[in-house]
N, C-alpha and C positions, 0 to 999 in steps of 0.2 A: 173198920168201915164195912158196912154191909155190901153185898153184891150190887144191890140196886143203887146205893149211894155211890159206889165206885163207878157204875155205868153212867150215872148222871155226870160225874166229873169227866169221864172219858169221852162222852158225847160232846161236852162243852169244849174239851181240849182238841178233839178232832176237827170240829167246826172252826175253832179259833186258828188252828194251824193251816187249814185250807182256805179260809175266808168264807167259802160256802161249801157245803158237802151234801151229796145225795145220801139216801139211806144206805145204799150199797157202798159208797165211798167211806162212810162213817163206820160201817161194819168191818170193812177191810182194814181200816186204820186201827180200830180197836183190836182186831184179831192179830195183826202184825205186832202190836205193842204189848198185848196183855194175854196172849194165848195160854201161857203156862198157868197164870192165875185162874183164868176161866175154866181150864181143865180140872181144877181142884174143887169146883163148885157143886159136885154131885149132880143132882137133877137140874140145877141151874145151868149146867153145861148145855142142856137141851132147850132151854128157854131164853138164853141170853139175848138173842136177837129181838125177841118179843119184848123183853125187859128193857132193851136199848130204846125201843120206840116209846115205852112207858116213861123212861128217863127224859127223852126229848119232850114229851108232852108236859112233864113237870116243869122243865126249863121254860117251855112256852107259857105255862100258867104263871111262872115267876117273872115273866117278861124278860128273860135272859136270852131267849132264842125266838126267832121268827121263821116263817116259811116264806122264802123269797118267791118272786114271780115265776121263776123257773122250777118251782117245787123242790128246791134244795133248801136245806136248813142254813140259816145264817145267824150270826150274833145280833141281838138287838142293839141299836146304837144309843139308846137312852135308858 
């Protein structure tokens, strides 16, 4: 699985685990759970937080993720 595809799943998993998650909370969750893998990504190590936002946008485009009223990410209900 590519780094971007991994991040897409990790963003989804982080939001699912927390119910709603801010960008910072999502990044912390991903780092705690996938630090070792991220560190092997070469230049991707320096862009993973940008790529995390890209992954969240893809999930929004796929209607799997929404931005809640409090500006946190949440899973789409339908």
